[in-house]
C-alpha positions as CSV (number, residue, x, y, z in Angstrom):
1,M,129.2,-91.0,27.6
2,N,126.4,-89.8,25.4
3,L,124.3,-86.3,26.0
4,I,120.9,-87.2,24.4
5,H,118.3,-84.7,23.9
6,V,115.1,-86.3,25.0
7,M,111.7,-85.6,26.3
8,T,112.4,-86.1,29.9
9,A,111.8,-84.5,33.2
10,A,114.9,-83.0,34.5
11,L,115.1,-79.2,34.1
12,T,113.7,-76.7,31.6
13,L,111.4,-76.9,28.8
14,A,113.6,-76.0,25.9
15,S,110.8,-74.6,23.6
16,A,109.2,-72.3,25.8
17,S,110.2,-69.8,28.3
18,P,110.2,-70.1,32.1
19,V,106.8,-68.8,33.7
20,S,107.7,-66.6,36.6
21,G,106.6,-67.7,40.0
22,A,105.3,-71.0,38.7
23,N,107.1,-74.2,39.3
24,D,109.7,-72.3,41.0
25,G,110.5,-70.4,37.5
26,Q,111.0,-73.9,35.5
27,I,108.9,-75.7,33.3
28,I,109.1,-79.4,33.4
29,G,109.4,-80.7,29.9
30,K,111.9,-81.3,27.0
31,N,115.3,-81.3,28.4
32,Q,118.6,-83.1,28.4
33,I,119.8,-86.5,30.2
34,T,123.4,-88.2,30.5
35,L,123.2,-91.9,29.9
36,T,126.3,-93.8,30.9
37,G,126.2,-97.1,29.2
38,D,123.5,-99.1,27.7
39,R,121.7,-100.1,30.9
40,L,118.3,-99.0,32.1
41,T,118.7,-96.9,35.2
42,P,116.3,-95.3,37.8
43,E,117.2,-91.9,36.5
44,A,116.3,-93.1,32.8
45,L,112.9,-94.6,33.9
46,W,112.1,-91.2,35.5
47,A,113.3,-89.4,32.4
48,M,110.8,-91.0,30.1
49,G,107.7,-89.2,28.8
50,R,104.5,-90.9,29.8
51,I,101.9,-90.9,27.5
52,G,98.3,-90.5,29.0
53,T,95.0,-89.9,27.3
54,F,93.9,-89.1,23.8
55,A,91.2,-87.9,21.9
56,V,90.4,-88.1,18.1
57,S,89.0,-85.2,16.0
58,P,85.3,-85.8,14.7
59,D,86.7,-85.5,11.0
60,A,89.2,-88.3,12.0
61,Q,92.1,-86.2,11.0
62,K,93.9,-85.3,14.2
63,I,94.8,-86.9,17.4
64,V,95.5,-84.8,20.7
65,Y,97.0,-86.9,23.7
66,T,98.9,-85.8,26.8
67,V,102.4,-86.6,27.9
68,S,103.8,-86.3,31.6
69,Y,107.3,-85.6,32.3
70,Y,108.8,-85.8,35.7
71,S,111.4,-83.7,37.4
72,V,113.5,-85.6,40.2
73,Q,115.3,-82.2,41.0
74,Q,111.7,-80.4,41.5
75,N,110.3,-83.6,42.7
76,K,107.2,-83.0,40.7
77,S,105.7,-83.7,37.3
78,H,104.2,-81.7,34.4
79,T,101.4,-82.7,32.0
80,V,101.2,-81.1,28.6
81,L,99.3,-81.9,25.4
82,Y,100.6,-82.8,22.0
83,L,98.7,-82.8,18.7
84,M,99.3,-84.8,15.5
85,D,97.8,-86.1,12.3
86,A,95.9,-89.2,12.4
87,D,98.8,-90.9,10.6
88,G,101.3,-89.7,13.4
89,A,102.9,-86.9,11.2
90,N,103.5,-83.6,12.5
91,P,103.6,-84.0,16.4
92,T,103.4,-80.6,17.7
93,L,103.5,-79.1,21.4
94,L,100.3,-77.4,22.3
95,T,100.9,-76.2,25.6
96,T,103.9,-74.4,27.2
97,T,102.5,-73.1,30.3
98,A,103.8,-74.2,33.9
99,D,100.3,-75.5,34.7
100,N,99.3,-79.0,34.4
101,E,97.1,-79.5,31.1
102,S,94.8,-82.7,30.8
103,E,91.8,-84.4,29.7
104,P,91.8,-83.0,26.1
105,A,88.8,-83.4,23.9
106,F,87.5,-81.9,20.5
107,T,84.6,-79.6,20.2
108,P,81.9,-81.1,18.2
109,D,82.7,-79.0,15.1
110,G,86.4,-80.1,15.3
111,Q,87.6,-76.5,15.4
112,K,88.9,-76.3,19.1
113,I,90.3,-78.4,21.8
114,T,89.0,-78.2,25.2
115,F,91.2,-79.4,28.0
116,L,91.7,-78.9,31.9
117,S,94.5,-76.5,33.0
118,G,95.6,-75.3,36.5
119,K,97.5,-76.4,39.4
120,S,96.1,-79.0,41.6
121,G,92.8,-77.7,43.4
122,S,92.4,-74.8,41.0
123,S,91.6,-76.6,37.5
124,Q,89.2,-75.0,35.1
125,I,88.0,-76.0,31.6
126,W,89.7,-74.2,29.0
127,E,89.9,-74.2,25.0
128,M,92.2,-73.3,22.2
129,A,92.6,-73.4,18.6
130,L,94.3,-76.5,16.9
131,D,97.6,-74.8,16.7
132,G,97.6,-73.9,20.6
133,T,96.8,-70.3,20.0
134,S,93.7,-68.3,21.3
135,R,93.7,-69.8,24.7
136,R,90.1,-68.9,26.7
137,Q,89.0,-70.0,29.9
138,V,85.6,-71.7,29.4
139,S,84.4,-72.5,33.1
140,F,83.9,-70.1,35.7
141,C,83.3,-72.7,38.8
142,H,83.8,-72.0,42.5
143,K,85.3,-75.4,42.8
144,D,88.0,-77.2,41.3
145,V,86.9,-78.9,37.9
146,E,88.1,-82.4,38.5
147,G,86.8,-83.9,35.2
148,Y,84.1,-83.0,32.5
149,K,82.4,-84.1,29.1
150,F,80.5,-81.8,26.7
151,S,77.3,-82.9,25.2
152,P,77.5,-83.8,21.5
153,D,75.7,-80.4,20.3
154,G,78.1,-78.4,22.4
155,K,75.2,-76.8,24.4
156,K,75.9,-78.6,28.0
157,V,78.8,-79.9,29.9
158,I,79.0,-82.5,32.6
159,I,81.5,-81.3,35.3
160,V,82.8,-83.1,38.2
161,H,83.3,-81.3,41.6
162,S,84.0,-82.7,45.2
163,V,81.2,-82.1,47.6
164,D,81.3,-82.6,51.4
165,T,80.2,-85.4,53.1
166,Y,79.4,-86.3,56.5
167,T,78.1,-90.0,56.5
168,S,81.2,-91.4,58.2
169,I,83.1,-88.4,59.8
170,E,80.9,-86.0,61.5
171,K,81.1,-82.3,60.5
172,K,83.5,-80.3,62.7
173,Y,82.1,-77.8,65.3
174,D,82.0,-74.2,63.5
175,D,83.9,-72.7,66.3
176,L,86.5,-75.4,66.2
177,P,87.8,-75.0,62.6
178,L,91.4,-75.7,63.3
179,S,90.6,-78.9,65.2
180,S,92.4,-81.9,63.8
181,G,90.2,-84.7,65.4
182,M,87.7,-86.6,63.7
183,V,84.4,-88.2,65.2
184,I,83.7,-91.4,63.0
185,T,80.6,-92.8,63.0
186,D,80.9,-95.5,60.5
187,L,83.3,-97.4,57.9
188,N,84.5,-96.0,54.7
189,Y,85.8,-93.2,56.8
190,K,88.9,-93.8,55.0
191,H,89.6,-94.8,51.3
192,W,92.9,-95.7,49.3
193,D,95.0,-92.8,50.8
194,H,92.5,-90.3,52.5
195,Y,90.1,-89.5,54.9
196,V,86.6,-89.4,53.4
197,T,85.2,-85.7,53.9
198,T,84.6,-85.0,50.2
199,I,83.2,-87.2,47.4
200,P,82.9,-86.4,43.8
201,H,79.5,-85.6,42.1
202,I,78.7,-84.8,38.5
203,F,77.0,-81.6,37.5
204,V,75.4,-80.7,34.5
205,A,75.7,-76.9,33.3
206,D,74.7,-74.9,30.2
207,V,77.1,-73.5,28.0
208,Q,76.2,-69.9,27.2
209,D,78.4,-67.3,25.1
210,G,81.1,-70.0,25.4
211,R,81.3,-69.8,29.1
212,T,79.7,-72.0,31.9
213,G,79.5,-72.3,35.6
214,D,79.0,-74.8,38.3
215,G,75.6,-76.4,36.9
216,I,73.0,-78.5,38.6
217,D,74.3,-81.4,40.8
218,L,72.7,-84.7,39.6
219,L,73.0,-86.5,42.8
220,N,72.0,-83.4,44.9
221,G,71.3,-84.5,48.7
222,E,72.7,-87.9,47.7
223,P,76.0,-88.9,49.6
224,F,77.1,-91.2,46.9
225,E,80.1,-91.0,44.6
226,C,80.1,-90.5,40.8
227,P,82.9,-91.1,39.3
228,M,83.5,-93.8,42.1
229,L,86.7,-93.8,44.2
230,P,89.4,-94.3,44.1
231,F,90.3,-94.5,40.5
232,G,87.1,-93.7,38.4
233,G,87.3,-90.9,35.9
234,S,85.2,-89.3,33.0
235,E,85.0,-92.9,31.7
236,Q,82.1,-93.7,34.3
237,F,79.8,-90.9,32.6
238,N,78.7,-90.1,29.2
239,W,76.0,-88.5,27.0
240,S,73.4,-89.7,24.5
241,P,73.9,-89.0,20.9
242,D,70.8,-86.6,21.1
243,S,72.4,-84.8,24.3
244,R,69.5,-85.2,26.2
245,Y,70.3,-88.1,28.5
246,I,73.5,-88.9,30.7
247,V,74.5,-92.3,31.8
248,Y,76.5,-92.5,34.7
249,T,78.1,-95.1,37.3
250,S,77.4,-95.0,40.9
251,R,77.5,-97.2,44.2
252,K,74.4,-95.8,46.0
253,K,75.7,-96.9,49.4
254,T,77.3,-95.5,52.4
255,G,79.3,-96.6,55.5
256,R,79.4,-100.3,56.2
257,D,77.1,-101.2,53.4
258,Y,79.5,-99.4,50.9
259,A,82.6,-101.2,52.7
260,I,81.0,-104.7,52.2
261,S,79.7,-104.3,48.6
262,T,80.8,-104.0,45.0
263,D,77.2,-103.2,43.7
264,S,77.5,-100.4,41.5
265,D,74.7,-99.5,38.7
266,I,74.3,-97.6,35.7
267,Y,71.7,-94.7,36.2
268,R,70.3,-92.5,33.3
269,Y,69.5,-88.9,34.1
270,D,66.9,-87.0,31.7
271,T,68.1,-83.5,31.3
272,A,64.7,-82.5,30.2
273,T,62.8,-83.6,33.1
274,G,65.3,-84.0,35.8
275,Q,64.3,-87.6,36.3
276,T,66.7,-90.4,37.1
277,E,66.4,-94.2,36.4
278,N,68.3,-97.2,37.3
279,L,69.3,-99.1,34.1
280,C,70.6,-102.2,36.0
281,K,67.8,-103.0,38.6
282,P,64.0,-103.9,38.1
283,S,61.8,-100.9,39.4
284,D,60.7,-103.7,42.3
285,Y,64.1,-104.9,43.4
286,K,64.5,-105.1,47.0
287,E,68.1,-106.1,48.0
288,P,68.1,-109.3,50.2
289,E,69.4,-109.3,53.8
290,I,73.4,-109.4,53.7
291,D,75.4,-110.9,56.6
292,P,78.3,-108.5,56.5
293,S,80.6,-110.4,58.3
294,R,81.3,-113.2,55.8
295,S,81.7,-113.8,52.0
296,M,78.6,-113.1,49.9
297,E,79.6,-116.1,47.6
298,H,76.8,-118.2,49.1
299,Q,74.4,-115.7,50.2
300,A,71.1,-114.8,48.7
301,I,72.2,-111.8,47.1
302,N,74.4,-113.8,44.8
303,H,71.7,-116.4,44.0
304,L,68.8,-114.2,42.8
305,D,66.3,-116.0,40.2
306,R,66.5,-113.2,38.0
307,D,69.4,-110.7,36.6
308,C,69.9,-107.6,38.8
309,N,73.4,-106.6,38.2
310,V,74.3,-107.1,41.6
311,G,78.1,-106.9,41.0
312,Y,80.2,-104.1,39.4
313,D,78.5,-102.0,36.7
314,T,80.8,-99.3,35.3
315,N,81.6,-97.2,32.3
316,P,78.4,-96.9,30.2
317,A,78.5,-95.6,26.6
318,Y,75.7,-95.1,24.3
319,S,75.5,-96.7,20.7
320,P,76.2,-94.1,18.1
321,D,72.7,-94.5,17.0
322,G,71.4,-94.4,20.6
323,K,69.4,-97.4,20.8
324,Y,71.6,-99.2,23.2
325,V,73.7,-98.7,26.3
326,A,76.6,-100.9,26.9
327,W,78.8,-101.1,30.1
328,L,81.2,-103.4,31.8
329,S,79.7,-105.8,34.1
330,M,80.3,-108.4,37.0
331,A,77.9,-110.9,38.0
332,R,78.7,-111.2,41.9
333,N,78.3,-108.8,44.5
334,G,81.4,-108.6,47.1
335,Y,84.0,-110.0,44.4
336,E,86.0,-107.2,42.8
337,S,88.0,-109.8,40.7
338,D,85.0,-111.4,38.9
339,R,85.0,-111.8,35.2
340,T,84.0,-108.4,33.7
341,R,81.6,-109.0,30.8
342,L,80.4,-106.6,28.2
343,C,76.5,-105.9,29.0
344,V,74.4,-104.3,26.1
345,L,71.0,-102.9,27.1
346,D,68.3,-102.4,24.4
347,L,66.6,-99.3,25.4
348,K,63.3,-100.0,23.6
349,T,62.8,-103.6,24.8
350,G,64.8,-103.4,28.1
351,A,66.3,-106.5,27.0
352,K,70.1,-106.9,28.4
353,T,72.6,-109.2,26.5
354,Y,76.1,-110.2,27.5
355,V,78.0,-110.1,24.2
356,T,81.5,-111.5,25.5
357,E,80.6,-114.9,27.0
358,A,82.6,-116.6,24.6
359,F,85.7,-115.0,25.9
360,Q,86.7,-116.7,28.9
361,S,88.4,-113.7,30.7
362,G,87.5,-110.2,31.7
363,V,86.8,-107.0,29.4
364,D,89.3,-104.3,30.4
365,G,87.9,-101.6,27.9
366,F,85.7,-101.4,25.0
367,C,84.1,-98.9,22.4
368,W,81.2,-99.1,19.9
369,A,82.0,-99.5,16.3
370,A,80.3,-97.2,13.9
371,D,77.5,-99.7,12.8
372,S,76.1,-99.6,16.4
373,R,76.0,-103.4,16.2
374,S,79.7,-104.3,17.1
375,F,82.6,-103.4,19.5
376,Y,86.0,-103.3,19.9
377,F,87.5,-104.6,23.2
378,T,90.8,-105.2,25.1
379,G,91.2,-108.4,27.5
380,V,94.0,-110.6,28.8
381,W,94.4,-114.3,27.6
382,Q,97.6,-116.1,28.2
383,A,99.4,-113.0,29.7
384,R,98.7,-110.7,27.0
385,S,96.1,-108.1,26.5
386,M,94.8,-108.0,23.1
387,I,92.2,-106.5,21.0
388,H,89.0,-108.3,20.2
389,S,85.9,-107.8,18.6
390,T,82.2,-109.0,19.2
391,N,78.7,-108.3,17.9
392,L,75.2,-108.3,19.3
393,K,75.0,-111.8,18.8
394,G,78.1,-112.5,20.9
395,E,80.2,-113.9,18.1
396,V,84.0,-113.0,19.4
397,R,87.1,-112.8,17.3
398,P,90.7,-112.1,18.3
399,L,92.3,-109.2,16.0
400,T,95.7,-109.0,17.3
401,T,98.6,-111.2,18.4
402,G,101.8,-110.3,19.7
403,D,104.3,-110.1,22.9
404,F,102.7,-106.8,24.3
405,D,99.6,-105.4,25.9
406,Y,97.0,-103.0,24.5
407,G,95.6,-100.4,26.9
408,A,91.9,-100.3,27.9
409,G,91.5,-97.0,26.1
410,L,89.9,-97.2,22.6
411,A,88.7,-94.8,20.0
412,L,87.5,-94.9,16.5
413,C,89.3,-92.8,13.9
414,G,87.4,-93.3,10.7
415,K,87.6,-96.9,9.8
416,N,90.8,-97.5,12.1
417,L,91.2,-97.9,15.8
418,I,93.4,-95.6,18.0
419,V,94.8,-97.4,21.1
420,T,98.0,-97.4,23.3
421,R,100.3,-100.4,23.5
422,H,103.3,-101.2,25.9
423,S,105.5,-104.5,26.6
424,I,107.8,-105.8,29.1
425,S,110.5,-103.8,27.2
426,A,108.7,-100.7,26.1
427,P,106.7,-98.1,27.5
428,D,103.5,-96.5,26.1
429,D,103.0,-95.4,22.6
430,I,99.8,-94.5,20.6
431,Y,99.1,-97.0,17.7
432,S,96.5,-97.0,14.9
433,L,94.9,-100.4,13.9
434,S,93.1,-101.0,10.5
435,F,91.0,-104.2,10.0
436,K,90.1,-106.5,7.2
437,K,87.6,-109.2,7.3
438,K,89.0,-112.6,8.7
439,K,92.6,-110.8,9.1
440,N,94.2,-109.7,12.0
441,A,94.7,-105.9,12.5
442,E,97.2,-103.9,10.3
443,V,99.2,-102.1,13.0
444,R,101.0,-98.4,12.5
445,Q,102.9,-96.9,15.3
446,L,102.2,-93.2,15.6
447,T,104.2,-91.9,18.5
448,R,107.7,-92.7,19.5
449,E,107.8,-90.6,22.7
450,N,110.9,-92.7,24.2
451,Q,112.6,-93.3,20.8
452,Y,116.0,-92.2,22.2
453,F,116.0,-94.4,25.1
454,Q,114.8,-97.2,23.1
455,E,117.8,-96.8,20.5
456,R,120.4,-96.5,23.0
457,L,119.4,-98.7,26.0
458,K,119.9,-102.4,25.6
459,M,116.9,-104.5,26.8
460,G,117.0,-108.0,27.9
461,E,115.5,-110.7,26.1
462,V,112.0,-111.8,27.2
463,K,111.1,-115.4,26.9
464,E,107.9,-117.5,27.5
465,R,108.4,-120.4,29.7
466,W,105.7,-123.1,30.7
467,V,106.2,-124.6,33.8
468,A,104.7,-127.9,35.5
469,T,103.0,-127.4,38.6
470,T,102.9,-129.5,41.6
471,D,99.2,-130.6,40.7
472,G,99.9,-131.6,37.0
473,K,99.0,-128.5,35.4
474,K,101.0,-125.8,33.6
475,E,101.9,-122.1,34.2
476,L,103.0,-119.6,31.9
477,C,106.1,-117.7,33.3
478,W,107.9,-114.6,31.6
479,V,111.7,-114.8,32.1
480,V,113.7,-111.7,31.5
481,Y,117.4,-112.2,30.8
482,P,120.2,-109.3,31.5
483,P,121.3,-107.4,28.5
484,H,124.4,-109.1,27.0
485,F,123.3,-112.2,28.5
486,D,126.2,-115.1,28.5
487,P,124.6,-118.5,28.8
488,S,128.1,-119.8,29.9
489,K,128.0,-117.6,33.1
490,K,125.7,-117.8,36.2
491,Y,123.4,-115.1,37.2
492,P,121.4,-114.7,40.4
493,V,117.8,-115.0,39.9
494,L,114.6,-113.1,41.2
495,L,111.1,-114.7,41.5
496,F,108.7,-111.9,41.0
497,C,105.4,-112.2,43.1
498,E,102.4,-110.4,41.5
499,G,99.9,-108.5,43.5
500,G,96.2,-108.1,43.2
501,P,95.7,-111.0,44.3
502,Q,94.2,-111.4,40.9
503,S,95.8,-109.0,38.5
504,P,97.8,-110.2,35.2
505,V,101.3,-111.0,34.8
506,S,101.0,-109.8,31.5
507,Q,103.3,-107.8,29.2
508,F,103.3,-105.1,31.7
509,W,105.4,-102.1,31.8
510,S,105.8,-100.3,35.0
511,Y,108.0,-97.4,36.2
512,R,108.9,-98.9,39.5
513,W,108.4,-102.8,39.3
514,N,110.0,-103.0,36.1
515,L,111.4,-106.3,35.1
516,Q,114.0,-104.8,32.7
517,I,115.6,-102.7,35.3
518,M,116.0,-105.7,37.4
519,A,117.6,-107.6,34.3
520,A,119.6,-104.5,33.8
521,N,121.3,-105.1,37.0
522,D,122.3,-108.4,35.9
523,Y,119.4,-110.7,37.6
524,I,117.3,-113.2,35.4
525,V,113.8,-112.4,36.6
526,I,111.1,-115.1,36.4
527,A,107.4,-114.0,36.6
528,P,105.0,-116.6,37.0
529,N,101.2,-116.3,36.1
530,R,100.4,-118.4,39.2
531,R,97.0,-119.6,40.4
532,G,94.7,-116.9,40.7
533,L,95.5,-114.8,37.7
534,P,93.4,-113.8,34.8
535,G,93.5,-115.0,31.4
536,F,93.8,-118.7,31.7
537,G,89.7,-119.5,32.7
538,M,87.7,-118.8,35.6
539,E,88.7,-122.3,37.5
540,W,92.6,-121.0,37.3
541,L,91.6,-117.3,38.3
542,E,89.4,-118.5,41.4
543,E,91.4,-121.2,42.9
544,I,93.2,-118.3,45.0
545,S,89.9,-117.3,47.0
546,G,90.2,-118.5,50.4
547,D,93.4,-120.3,49.7
548,Y,96.2,-117.5,50.0
549,S,98.8,-120.0,51.3
550,G,97.9,-123.2,49.1
551,Q,98.3,-123.9,45.5
552,C,99.7,-120.4,44.4
553,M,102.4,-120.6,46.5
554,Q,103.5,-124.0,45.1
555,D,103.3,-122.5,41.7
556,Y,105.8,-120.0,42.8
557,L,108.1,-122.4,44.0
558,S,107.5,-124.5,40.8
559,A,108.6,-121.6,38.8
560,I,111.8,-120.7,40.7
561,D,112.9,-124.3,40.9
562,D,112.2,-125.0,37.2
563,I,114.3,-121.9,36.0
564,C,117.2,-123.2,38.4
565,K,117.4,-126.4,36.1
566,E,119.1,-124.1,33.7
567,P,123.0,-124.0,33.8
568,Y,123.2,-120.3,33.9
569,A,120.8,-119.7,37.0
570,D,122.6,-119.7,40.2
571,K,120.4,-121.6,42.6
572,D,122.7,-120.4,45.6
573,R,121.8,-116.9,44.8
574,L,118.2,-116.4,44.6
575,G,115.8,-113.6,45.6
576,C,112.0,-113.1,46.2
577,V,110.4,-109.8,45.6
578,G,106.8,-108.5,45.5
579,A,104.2,-105.9,46.3
580,S,100.6,-106.1,47.7
581,F,99.6,-109.7,47.5
582,G,103.2,-110.3,46.3
583,G,104.3,-108.6,49.4
584,Y,102.1,-111.2,51.2
585,S,103.6,-113.9,49.3
586,V,107.1,-112.9,50.3
587,Y,106.1,-112.8,53.9
588,Y,104.6,-116.4,53.6
589,L,107.5,-117.8,51.7
590,A,110.1,-116.3,54.2
591,G,108.7,-119.1,56.4
592,H,108.1,-121.7,53.9
593,H,111.2,-121.5,51.5
594,D,113.2,-124.6,52.7
595,K,116.3,-122.4,52.3
596,R,115.8,-121.7,48.4
597,F,116.3,-117.8,48.9
598,K,119.2,-115.7,50.0
599,C,117.1,-112.5,50.6
600,F,113.3,-111.2,50.4
601,I,111.8,-107.9,49.4
602,S,108.3,-107.0,50.4
603,H,106.5,-103.9,49.6
604,D,103.0,-102.9,51.1
605,G,102.4,-106.7,51.9
606,I,99.8,-108.4,54.3
607,F,101.8,-109.9,57.3
608,N,98.9,-110.7,59.5
609,T,95.8,-111.8,57.8
610,Q,93.7,-111.2,61.0
611,Q,95.0,-107.8,61.4
612,Q,94.4,-107.1,57.8
613,Y,90.9,-108.1,58.1
614,Y,90.2,-105.5,61.0
615,E,92.4,-102.7,59.2
616,T,91.5,-102.6,55.6
617,E,88.8,-100.2,54.2
618,E,87.0,-102.1,51.5
619,M,85.7,-105.0,53.5
620,W,84.2,-107.0,50.6
621,F,87.9,-107.7,49.6
622,P,88.8,-109.8,53.1
623,N,85.4,-111.2,53.1
624,W,85.5,-112.8,49.8
625,D,89.3,-113.7,49.9
626,L,89.5,-114.9,53.6
627,G,85.8,-116.1,53.8
628,A,84.6,-114.3,57.1
629,G,85.4,-112.4,59.8
630,P,88.0,-114.2,62.0
631,W,85.8,-114.3,65.1
632,R,83.6,-116.6,63.1
633,K,84.1,-120.4,63.5
634,G,86.2,-121.6,60.5
635,I,86.0,-119.2,57.6
636,S,83.0,-121.1,55.8
637,A,80.8,-118.8,53.7
638,D,78.1,-121.0,54.5
639,P,76.6,-120.6,58.0
640,D,75.1,-124.2,57.9
641,N,78.5,-125.6,57.7
642,A,80.7,-123.1,59.8
643,E,82.7,-125.9,61.3
644,K,84.0,-126.8,57.4
645,V,86.4,-124.5,55.8
646,D,84.7,-125.3,52.2
647,D,83.9,-128.0,49.9
648,Q,87.6,-127.8,48.5
649,Q,89.0,-128.0,52.0
650,K,91.2,-125.1,51.3
651,V,93.6,-123.9,54.0
652,N,92.3,-121.3,56.5
653,P,93.9,-118.2,55.7
654,F,93.9,-116.8,59.1
655,T,95.5,-120.1,60.5
656,T,98.3,-119.7,57.9
657,S,98.9,-116.4,58.2
658,P,102.4,-115.2,57.5
659,H,103.2,-113.8,61.0
660,L,102.4,-117.4,62.6
661,Y,105.6,-118.6,60.9
662,V,108.3,-116.1,62.0
663,D,109.9,-118.7,64.0
664,R,110.8,-120.2,60.7
665,W,112.5,-117.0,59.3
666,D,116.0,-117.5,58.6
667,T,116.7,-115.0,55.7
668,P,117.6,-111.2,55.3
669,I,114.3,-109.2,54.6
670,L,113.6,-105.7,53.3
671,C,110.2,-104.2,54.1
672,I,108.7,-101.2,52.4
673,H,105.5,-99.6,53.3
674,G,103.6,-96.2,52.7
675,E,102.0,-94.5,55.7
676,K,99.3,-93.3,53.5
677,D,98.3,-96.6,52.4
678,Y,94.9,-97.5,53.5
679,R,94.3,-100.7,51.5
680,I,97.3,-102.4,53.5
681,L,98.1,-100.4,56.5
682,S,102.0,-99.6,57.2
683,S,101.6,-101.4,60.6
684,Q,101.9,-104.5,58.5
685,G,105.4,-103.6,57.3
686,Q,106.4,-102.2,60.3
687,S,105.4,-105.2,62.2
688,A,107.3,-107.7,59.9
689,F,110.4,-105.4,60.4
690,S,110.1,-105.7,64.1
691,A,109.5,-109.6,63.9
692,A,112.7,-109.9,61.8
693,V,114.8,-107.6,64.0
694,M,113.6,-109.5,67.1
695,R,114.5,-112.8,65.5
696,G,118.0,-111.5,65.0
697,I,117.6,-111.7,61.1
698,P,119.2,-108.8,59.0
699,A,116.5,-106.4,57.9
700,E,115.5,-103.0,56.8
701,L,112.5,-100.8,56.6
702,L,112.0,-98.2,54.0
703,L,109.0,-96.1,55.3
704,Y,107.4,-93.4,53.3
705,P,105.2,-91.0,55.3
706,D,103.8,-89.4,52.3
707,E,103.1,-92.4,49.8
708,N,100.0,-94.7,49.6
709,H,99.8,-98.3,48.1
710,W,102.2,-96.9,45.3
711,V,105.2,-94.6,45.4
712,L,104.5,-91.7,43.2
713,K,107.0,-88.8,44.0
714,P,110.0,-88.9,41.6
715,Q,112.8,-88.8,44.6
716,N,110.7,-91.4,46.6
717,G,111.0,-93.4,43.6
718,I,114.7,-93.2,42.9
719,L,115.1,-93.9,46.7
720,W,113.0,-97.1,46.1
721,Q,115.1,-98.4,43.5
722,R,118.3,-97.4,45.1
723,T,117.2,-99.2,48.2
724,F,115.9,-102.1,46.3
725,F,119.1,-102.9,44.4
726,R,121.5,-102.1,47.3
727,W,119.7,-104.7,49.2
728,L,119.7,-107.3,46.5
729,D,123.2,-106.8,45.5
730,R,124.2,-107.0,49.4
731,W,122.9,-110.4,49.6
732,L,123.1,-112.1,46.3
733,K,126.2,-110.7,44.6
734,K,128.8,-111.5,47.6
């Protein structure tokens, strides 16, 4: 038994005194944890520090970054700031209060650091010296500051506040303030995990004598979001280099129109005149009529005779010389998994150019190079997220290789690029990349946040395995072997089913769906990049749309059958696990596995596709993936061929819904769901559990009243892992 001093989340910050009255008198930070043996455990996962955002000083000499620590005992997290030299030397903890401190940035002169500080619902902008002293509050707003960005000249600041909205839920009567009822008048009344009674707006405020207030609402009177819910942040708005203009992302729709559309645009606000212009749409643009009950794939909106940026357009950024604005752009409306391209607008000519067309996968994040003529960007190809470069001519070049993923956040640091990186076997750290012509990047690791864990915990070997599919193609699978793997023994095998349904099975690191902790419990894990995942071309990506139960299910079975050819894989002890679409996959395979599996685990999965269509909140999702409302004849997106499924004769996802095959269920199943999950309602998991029990099949239901599509609270996370492995061990280790 080793007592290891690490950056964890268990008890009290060793380098600071407890703050009275805050976090129950304790600060979550640098503590102790006892590791028993060299296997990864749930407790070790929750004890790891989690690196978040970072910023580079103007002189490229310093990097400030966030780390979050979790306390299982207190059931909460704490985010702190660190400062280090640009080469990774001299990492220093800057913040020692009990408040969460986040979103660090350097002032334009590089002499101070600004950040958000406070408890949830009461954050304000603060600043401090580079050594963490001279802390001073900067914003004095009447509302919580949820995000911010100072202008390059430091004279103004963009501030994010929530404002009330009544577009889908009526305002309460003034004399009934304690009423819990809601009068709902339109769709988009719920989103992700909350009822939509407020939305974020961006405000611009002057900075006078080092202080600022609420400012002016750039969307005053408009019932639209910026940043866009549920995941948008400060990457969705930016300043021009001369501090005059603000570019921002917004989907200017409400109610049903919002729920069926992914058409967000980039807007430019002139702080001198107060005027706003849409940089995506021509001034004479008029949206074609849209049938809200079917996919937009074949509708007029996606077949215009000019480029009107009708899909997702997000994350605008000015070039350093101010001549261009670039942003991430999807071509089609109603399709959130369309390939994300990098669009560049020439502000002088109005010409738009897509500079990543040579990269047949999506762009996850980007930053301008100093020359204002080229970019660095991240994107997934063949199950790895790598760094690439492109220029205004669209000449794309890969810059990195290896079995890991680079994060979407990129920042220049002199001639180098600062990024985060993780793998199936290691959580995020910060890296510096330097480049030479016609050579791959030279990579230097700057942080070692979880070095103690990585030195003392044995990770299983991860191998790439290409598997033949039933239609004569190949799929890339990751296979993770147990630590101390002995090929002369037989091991139970888990099939990991990815969600999305179009998110990659790359070199991801998760604090819940962690493949290494599954291997640490002596399971071999196979994780296939089945049909519908990015990084293998558009044809592969799009084969899943309208075909949930088709080739992608065969790809799953091909993967598990292939690994079972190995003598160390025990084909009599197979499990199948997954979340979201992966949870749908589990429910579907439960009725179509030909007795391959001995147990199933589904988290937040779709059990009834018809039910899902009526329950989910982002209606463009089932429209595109399922084709149309279930009341329509067939699921064809083309009204002139309503009796047909489509040109490829894919299987109707409503008539092949998992709930229709419960009569074939014969295998124990664990269902997990969060009651605050409004993407896939908990009624889906509860229905599946009831179906199994009524069929006389061993089943359990892990239900979280306070969690959404994810599990975010530490004690809930520990319970998740314990329940997960208890169920697997019960059926696969007899």
